[in-house]
VMD Tcl script that builds the backbone (N, CA, C; Angstrom):
set m [mol new atoms 324]
animate dup $m
set s [atomselect $m all]
$s set {name element resname resid chain x y z} {
  {N N MET 1 A -20.316 23.966 0.824}
  {CA C MET 1 A -21.299 22.638 1.328}
  {C C MET 1 A -21.434 21.566 0.211}
  {N N VAL 2 A -21.365 20.562 0.505}
  {CA C VAL 2 A -21.655 20.101 -0.187}
  {C C VAL 2 A -23.243 19.306 -0.117}
  {N N SER 3 A -23.550 18.788 -1.791}
  {CA C SER 3 A -25.211 18.175 -0.840}
  {C C SER 3 A -25.811 17.390 -0.256}
  {N N ASP 4 A -26.613 17.290 -0.126}
  {CA C ASP 4 A -26.290 15.603 -0.042}
  {C C ASP 4 A -26.508 14.272 -1.261}
  {N N PHE 5 A -27.512 14.629 -1.979}
  {CA C PHE 5 A -27.612 14.128 -2.848}
  {C C PHE 5 A -25.984 14.240 -2.978}
  {N N TYR 6 A -25.642 14.919 -2.759}
  {CA C TYR 6 A -24.126 13.919 -3.666}
  {C C TYR 6 A -23.108 13.423 -2.931}
  {N N LYS 7 A -23.282 13.211 -1.047}
  {CA C LYS 7 A -22.605 12.893 -0.209}
  {C C LYS 7 A -23.595 11.023 -0.256}
  {N N VAL 8 A -24.566 11.674 -0.430}
  {CA C VAL 8 A -25.758 9.187 -0.828}
  {C C VAL 8 A -24.927 9.262 -2.034}
  {N N ASN 9 A -24.085 10.018 -3.137}
  {CA C ASN 9 A -23.108 8.901 -4.438}
  {C C ASN 9 A -21.996 8.452 -4.087}
  {N N ILE 10 A -21.771 9.478 -3.420}
  {CA C ILE 10 A -19.927 8.759 -2.963}
  {C C ILE 10 A -19.529 8.138 -1.117}
  {N N LYS 11 A -21.237 7.515 -1.184}
  {CA C LYS 11 A -21.257 6.675 -0.151}
  {C C LYS 11 A -21.262 5.924 -0.590}
  {N N LYS 12 A -22.239 5.610 -1.442}
  {CA C LYS 12 A -22.770 4.652 -2.252}
  {C C LYS 12 A -21.568 4.116 -3.111}
  {N N LEU 13 A -20.358 4.881 -3.865}
  {CA C LEU 13 A -19.473 4.623 -4.604}
  {C C LEU 13 A -19.271 3.223 -4.005}
  {N N TYR 14 A -18.034 4.562 -3.204}
  {CA C TYR 14 A -17.520 4.185 -2.086}
  {C C TYR 14 A -17.406 2.429 -1.141}
  {N N SER 15 A -18.733 2.548 -1.075}
  {CA C SER 15 A -19.119 1.457 -0.785}
  {C C SER 15 A -19.225 -0.076 -1.887}
  {N N LEU 16 A -18.666 0.130 -2.691}
  {CA C LEU 16 A -19.102 -0.435 -4.011}
  {C C LEU 16 A -17.637 -1.795 -3.842}
  {N N LYS 17 A -17.270 -2.878 -3.634}
  {CA C LYS 17 A -16.441 -4.509 -3.127}
  {C C LYS 17 A -14.769 -3.825 -3.284}
  {N N ILE 18 A -14.432 -3.356 -4.353}
  {CA C ILE 18 A -13.367 -2.531 -4.889}
  {C C ILE 18 A -12.322 -1.417 -4.077}
  {N N TYR 19 A -13.871 -1.185 -3.196}
  {CA C TYR 19 A -13.144 0.246 -2.628}
  {C C TYR 19 A -12.878 -0.134 -0.907}
  {N N ASP 20 A -12.771 -1.579 -0.154}
  {CA C ASP 20 A -13.163 -2.033 1.168}
  {C C ASP 20 A -12.596 -2.319 1.592}
  {N N ASN 21 A -10.841 -2.147 0.970}
  {CA C ASN 21 A -9.788 -2.040 1.955}
  {C C ASN 21 A -9.074 -0.475 2.018}
  {N N TYR 22 A -9.984 0.277 1.660}
  {CA C TYR 22 A -9.319 1.597 1.211}
  {C C TYR 22 A -9.065 2.292 2.601}
  {N N PHE 23 A -9.873 2.469 2.690}
  {CA C PHE 23 A -10.422 4.129 4.069}
  {C C PHE 23 A -10.857 3.237 5.820}
  {N N CYS 24 A -10.283 2.312 6.322}
  {CA C CYS 24 A -9.334 2.152 7.457}
  {C C CYS 24 A -8.441 1.688 7.872}
  {N N ASN 25 A -7.933 1.728 9.056}
  {CA C ASN 25 A -7.184 1.413 10.103}
  {C C ASN 25 A -6.746 -0.098 9.287}
  {N N THR 26 A -5.675 0.140 8.620}
  {CA C THR 26 A -4.559 -1.777 8.510}
  {C C THR 26 A -3.544 -1.548 8.949}
  {N N THR 27 A -3.102 -3.003 9.141}
  {CA C THR 27 A -2.455 -3.761 9.090}
  {C C THR 27 A -1.742 -3.991 8.736}
  {N N ILE 28 A 0.320 -3.753 8.416}
  {CA C ILE 28 A 1.029 -4.533 7.601}
  {C C ILE 28 A 1.853 -5.575 8.403}
  {N N VAL 29 A 1.469 -6.577 7.502}
  {CA C VAL 29 A 2.407 -7.767 8.078}
  {C C VAL 29 A 4.032 -8.030 7.181}
  {N N VAL 30 A 5.066 -8.604 7.779}
  {CA C VAL 30 A 6.039 -8.847 7.031}
  {C C VAL 30 A 6.759 -9.741 7.803}
  {N N ASN 31 A 6.572 -10.152 6.460}
  {CA C ASN 31 A 7.208 -12.087 7.578}
  {C C ASN 31 A 7.574 -13.007 6.529}
  {N N ASP 32 A 8.292 -13.597 6.931}
  {CA C ASP 32 A 9.556 -14.402 6.065}
  {C C ASP 32 A 8.928 -14.761 4.533}
  {N N GLU 33 A 7.240 -15.750 4.948}
  {CA C GLU 33 A 6.968 -15.274 3.238}
  {C C GLU 33 A 6.287 -14.035 1.601}
  {N N GLY 34 A 5.712 -13.132 2.656}
  {CA C GLY 34 A 5.993 -11.798 2.353}
  {C C GLY 34 A 5.430 -10.954 2.841}
  {N N ILE 35 A 4.894 -9.929 2.598}
  {CA C ILE 35 A 3.276 -8.823 3.919}
  {C C ILE 35 A 2.662 -9.083 3.444}
  {N N ALA 36 A 1.496 -8.995 3.797}
  {CA C ALA 36 A -0.161 -9.205 4.463}
  {C C ALA 36 A -0.606 -7.700 4.991}
  {N N THR 37 A -1.969 -6.974 4.601}
  {CA C THR 37 A -2.223 -5.787 4.467}
  {C C THR 37 A -3.813 -6.939 5.080}
  {N N LEU 38 A -3.513 -5.790 6.710}
  {CA C LEU 38 A -4.316 -6.094 6.795}
  {C C LEU 38 A -6.094 -5.920 7.328}
  {N N THR 39 A -6.972 -5.616 8.211}
  {CA C THR 39 A -8.091 -4.800 7.839}
  {C C THR 39 A -8.982 -5.407 8.701}
  {N N ASN 40 A -10.128 -4.515 9.108}
  {CA C ASN 40 A -11.966 -5.243 9.223}
  {C C ASN 40 A -12.153 -6.019 8.666}
  {N N ILE 41 A -11.970 -5.982 7.601}
  {CA C ILE 41 A -12.904 -6.476 6.664}
  {C C ILE 41 A -11.856 -7.338 5.586}
  {N N CYS 42 A -11.494 -7.171 5.367}
  {CA C CYS 42 A -9.993 -8.883 4.197}
  {C C CYS 42 A -9.604 -8.268 4.970}
  {N N GLU 43 A -8.321 -9.297 4.511}
  {CA C GLU 43 A -7.110 -9.222 4.255}
  {C C GLU 43 A -6.961 -10.415 3.570}
  {N N VAL 44 A -4.957 -9.411 2.660}
  {CA C VAL 44 A -4.722 -10.147 1.606}
  {C C VAL 44 A -2.922 -10.031 2.186}
  {N N TYR 45 A -2.657 -11.304 1.096}
  {CA C TYR 45 A -1.551 -11.305 1.094}
  {C C TYR 45 A -1.015 -11.058 0.118}
  {N N TYR 46 A 0.973 -11.069 0.322}
  {CA C TYR 46 A 2.000 -11.176 -1.912}
  {C C TYR 46 A 2.859 -11.850 -0.484}
  {N N LYS 47 A 2.884 -12.641 -1.917}
  {CA C LYS 47 A 4.251 -13.333 -1.268}
  {C C LYS 47 A 5.179 -13.004 -2.073}
  {N N TRP 48 A 6.373 -12.506 -1.929}
  {CA C TRP 48 A 7.710 -11.519 -1.918}
  {C C TRP 48 A 7.517 -12.013 -4.013}
  {N N ASN 49 A 7.068 -12.591 -4.298}
  {CA C ASN 49 A 7.746 -13.186 -5.972}
  {C C ASN 49 A 6.220 -12.424 -6.841}
  {N N ALA 50 A 5.238 -12.275 -6.023}
  {CA C ALA 50 A 4.305 -10.627 -6.269}
  {C C ALA 50 A 4.470 -9.692 -6.163}
  {N N LEU 51 A 5.202 -9.145 -5.560}
  {CA C LEU 51 A 6.192 -7.510 -5.789}
  {C C LEU 51 A 7.204 -7.301 -6.924}
  {N N LYS 52 A 7.005 -6.586 -7.225}
  {CA C LYS 52 A 7.707 -5.334 -8.409}
  {C C LYS 52 A 8.189 -4.483 -8.369}
  {N N LYS 53 A 8.000 -3.698 -7.835}
  {CA C LYS 53 A 9.190 -2.841 -7.595}
  {C C LYS 53 A 8.865 -1.966 -6.335}
  {N N ILE 54 A 10.347 -1.101 -6.032}
  {CA C ILE 54 A 9.798 -0.240 -4.303}
  {C C ILE 54 A 10.051 0.919 -4.609}
  {N N TYR 55 A 9.179 1.655 -4.006}
  {CA C TYR 55 A 9.203 4.104 -4.602}
  {C C TYR 55 A 9.751 4.734 -3.300}
  {N N VAL 56 A 10.785 4.933 -2.868}
  {CA C VAL 56 A 10.826 5.468 -1.640}
  {C C VAL 56 A 11.582 7.192 -2.027}
  {N N VAL 57 A 9.536 8.182 -1.322}
  {CA C VAL 57 A 9.554 9.165 -1.644}
  {C C VAL 57 A 9.438 10.434 -0.818}
  {N N ASP 58 A 10.512 10.481 -0.618}
  {CA C ASP 58 A 10.235 11.769 0.854}
  {C C ASP 58 A 10.057 11.376 2.260}
  {N N GLY 59 A 10.185 9.916 1.738}
  {CA C GLY 59 A 9.842 9.244 3.410}
  {C C GLY 59 A 8.653 8.753 3.489}
  {N N ASN 60 A 8.056 8.497 2.283}
  {CA C ASN 60 A 6.858 7.683 2.272}
  {C C ASN 60 A 7.705 6.677 0.906}
  {N N VAL 61 A 6.398 5.391 1.045}
  {CA C VAL 61 A 7.021 3.739 0.263}
  {C C VAL 61 A 5.787 3.418 -0.256}
  {N N PHE 62 A 6.093 3.435 -0.863}
  {CA C PHE 62 A 4.904 2.629 -2.531}
  {C C PHE 62 A 5.622 1.119 -2.556}
  {N N ILE 63 A 4.892 0.097 -2.651}
  {CA C ILE 63 A 5.417 -1.018 -2.280}
  {C C ILE 63 A 4.588 -1.648 -4.129}
  {N N GLU 64 A 4.112 -1.699 -5.243}
  {CA C GLU 64 A 3.457 -2.002 -5.982}
  {C C GLU 64 A 4.164 -3.793 -6.750}
  {N N THR 65 A 3.589 -4.380 -6.843}
  {CA C THR 65 A 2.593 -5.890 -7.088}
  {C C THR 65 A 2.195 -5.767 -8.889}
  {N N PHE 66 A 2.536 -7.253 -8.924}
  {CA C PHE 66 A 2.922 -7.676 -10.619}
  {C C PHE 66 A 0.653 -7.507 -10.838}
  {N N MET 67 A -0.688 -7.813 -9.637}
  {CA C MET 67 A -1.359 -6.970 -9.464}
  {C C MET 67 A -1.769 -5.650 -9.981}
  {N N ARG 68 A -0.772 -4.830 -10.057}
  {CA C ARG 68 A -0.912 -3.760 -9.643}
  {C C ARG 68 A -1.702 -2.530 -8.830}
  {N N ASP 69 A -1.747 -2.534 -7.976}
  {CA C ASP 69 A -1.969 -3.468 -6.112}
  {C C ASP 69 A -0.832 -2.359 -5.768}
  {N N PHE 70 A -1.237 -1.142 -4.799}
  {CA C PHE 70 A -0.242 -0.347 -4.398}
  {C C PHE 70 A -0.060 -0.248 -2.827}
  {N N ILE 71 A 1.180 -1.122 -2.089}
  {CA C ILE 71 A 1.245 -0.669 -1.074}
  {C C ILE 71 A 1.634 0.619 -0.339}
  {N N PHE 72 A 0.742 0.730 0.197}
  {CA C PHE 72 A 1.273 3.008 0.553}
  {C C PHE 72 A 1.562 2.248 2.553}
  {N N LEU 73 A 2.806 2.876 2.311}
  {CA C LEU 73 A 3.183 3.344 3.986}
  {C C LEU 73 A 3.780 4.551 4.049}
  {N N ALA 74 A 2.934 5.831 4.686}
  {CA C ALA 74 A 3.551 7.320 4.745}
  {C C ALA 74 A 4.341 7.373 5.808}
  {N N ARG 75 A 5.242 8.215 5.279}
  {CA C ARG 75 A 6.093 8.598 5.869}
  {C C ARG 75 A 5.747 8.760 7.809}
  {N N ASP 76 A 3.778 9.520 8.592}
  {CA C ASP 76 A 3.405 9.828 9.608}
  {C C ASP 76 A 3.649 8.637 10.115}
  {N N SER 77 A 3.539 7.403 8.802}
  {CA C SER 77 A 2.774 6.323 10.225}
  {C C SER 77 A 3.829 5.128 10.664}
  {N N LEU 78 A 5.164 5.199 10.315}
  {CA C LEU 78 A 5.791 4.243 10.507}
  {C C LEU 78 A 6.956 4.853 10.925}
  {N N ASN 79 A 7.747 4.647 12.070}
  {CA C ASN 79 A 8.869 5.672 12.638}
  {C C ASN 79 A 10.382 5.585 11.425}
  {N N GLU 80 A 10.864 6.186 11.320}
  {CA C GLU 80 A 12.661 5.551 10.240}
  {C C GLU 80 A 12.710 3.423 10.230}
  {N N ILE 81 A 13.179 3.828 11.274}
  {CA C ILE 81 A 13.734 2.545 11.259}
  {C C ILE 81 A 12.713 0.907 11.706}
  {N N LEU 82 A 12.174 1.269 11.029}
  {CA C LEU 82 A 10.858 0.999 11.262}
  {C C LEU 82 A 10.499 0.404 9.513}
  {N N CYS 83 A 10.767 1.513 8.988}
  {CA C CYS 83 A 10.431 1.296 7.162}
  {C C CYS 83 A 12.116 0.940 6.954}
  {N N LYS 84 A 13.039 1.898 7.036}
  {CA C LYS 84 A 14.292 0.889 6.572}
  {C C LYS 84 A 13.957 -0.303 6.579}
  {N N GLU 85 A 14.489 -1.390 7.242}
  {CA C GLU 85 A 13.816 -2.498 7.215}
  {C C GLU 85 A 13.027 -3.138 7.116}
  {N N ILE 86 A 11.647 -2.791 7.187}
  {CA C ILE 86 A 10.903 -3.174 6.503}
  {C C ILE 86 A 11.143 -3.572 4.935}
  {N N VAL 87 A 11.951 -2.231 3.756}
  {CA C VAL 87 A 12.886 -1.792 2.790}
  {C C VAL 87 A 13.872 -3.047 2.139}
  {N N ASP 88 A 14.088 -3.089 3.554}
  {CA C ASP 88 A 15.224 -3.557 3.465}
  {C C ASP 88 A 14.653 -5.441 3.788}
  {N N LYS 89 A 14.504 -6.053 3.754}
  {CA C LYS 89 A 14.150 -6.892 4.085}
  {C C LYS 89 A 13.588 -6.752 2.609}
  {N N ILE 90 A 12.675 -6.560 1.819}
  {CA C ILE 90 A 11.838 -6.185 0.441}
  {C C ILE 90 A 13.588 -7.003 0.281}
  {N N LYS 91 A 14.050 -5.677 0.062}
  {CA C LYS 91 A 14.948 -5.965 -1.020}
  {C C LYS 91 A 16.075 -7.586 -0.783}
  {N N THR 92 A 16.224 -7.671 0.788}
  {CA C THR 92 A 16.513 -8.912 0.245}
  {C C THR 92 A 15.992 -9.888 0.152}
  {N N ASN 93 A 14.708 -10.511 0.462}
  {CA C ASN 93 A 13.794 -11.280 -0.421}
  {C C ASN 93 A 13.348 -11.271 -1.463}
  {N N THR 94 A 14.080 -10.150 -2.741}
  {CA C THR 94 A 12.807 -9.945 -3.636}
  {C C THR 94 A 14.503 -10.203 -4.720}
  {N N GLY 95 A 15.591 -9.105 -4.361}
  {CA C GLY 95 A 16.413 -8.846 -4.817}
  {C C GLY 95 A 15.354 -7.102 -6.281}
  {N N ILE 96 A 14.906 -6.875 -5.718}
  {CA C ILE 96 A 14.980 -5.239 -6.226}
  {C C ILE 96 A 15.203 -4.586 -5.478}
  {N N GLN 97 A 15.784 -3.268 -6.863}
  {CA C GLN 97 A 16.689 -1.895 -6.011}
  {C C GLN 97 A 15.168 -1.301 -6.033}
  {N N VAL 98 A 15.604 0.140 -4.983}
  {CA C VAL 98 A 15.082 0.659 -4.888}
  {C C VAL 98 A 14.946 1.947 -5.881}
  {N N THR 99 A 13.699 2.417 -6.504}
  {CA C THR 99 A 13.221 4.061 -7.121}
  {C C THR 99 A 13.231 5.436 -6.551}
  {N N THR 100 A 14.017 5.994 -6.670}
  {CA C THR 100 A 13.410 6.893 -5.583}
  {C C THR 100 A 13.014 8.381 -6.122}
  {N N MET 101 A 11.855 8.281 -7.408}
  {CA C MET 101 A 11.132 8.859 -8.518}
  {C C MET 101 A 9.653 8.135 -8.138}
  {N N MET 102 A 8.686 9.295 -7.985}
  {CA C MET 102 A 7.186 9.154 -7.427}
  {C C MET 102 A 6.850 7.690 -9.034}
  {N N PRO 103 A 5.660 6.956 -8.312}
  {CA C PRO 103 A 5.616 6.326 -9.846}
  {C C PRO 103 A 4.665 6.492 -10.153}
  {N N SER 104 A 4.731 6.321 -12.092}
  {CA C SER 104 A 3.538 7.292 -12.922}
  {C C SER 104 A 2.448 6.514 -13.230}
  {N N ILE 105 A 1.927 4.664 -12.848}
  {CA C ILE 105 A 0.575 4.894 -12.096}
  {C C ILE 105 A 0.039 5.316 -11.884}
  {N N ILE 106 A 0.767 6.163 -10.004}
  {CA C ILE 106 A -0.347 6.752 -9.704}
  {C C ILE 106 A -1.272 7.667 -10.320}
  {N N PHE 107 A -0.508 8.531 -10.875}
  {CA C PHE 107 A -1.264 9.879 -11.795}
  {C C PHE 107 A -2.039 9.302 -13.176}
  {N N ALA 108 A -1.221 8.053 -13.581}
  {CA C ALA 108 A -1.947 7.910 -14.428}
  {C C ALA 108 A -3.255 7.354 -14.638}
}
mol reanalyze $m
mol bondsrecalc $m
mol representation Tube
mol addrep $m
């Protein structure tokens, strides 16, 4: 059982501006200019030259940006064909090669 004090502090922590985009439904839009992540709270646009690396691990896709952000596409959220199309479009527009190892920065 979690104490009320703990719950209140966790809610305060995750209500900070830096976590605005983490805990809500996110729409990913891939177009000719780059990738956009859209939530009901904020919109973030990444041009192709802002993308640094692509990791595909167990069907999950991690897209790292030069701002040290990660765009995460869970294998359960997209069908395999759509996920492959997104990765192929990124590869075509950036020349980035896919890495199949888990990014170490996530656990650092």
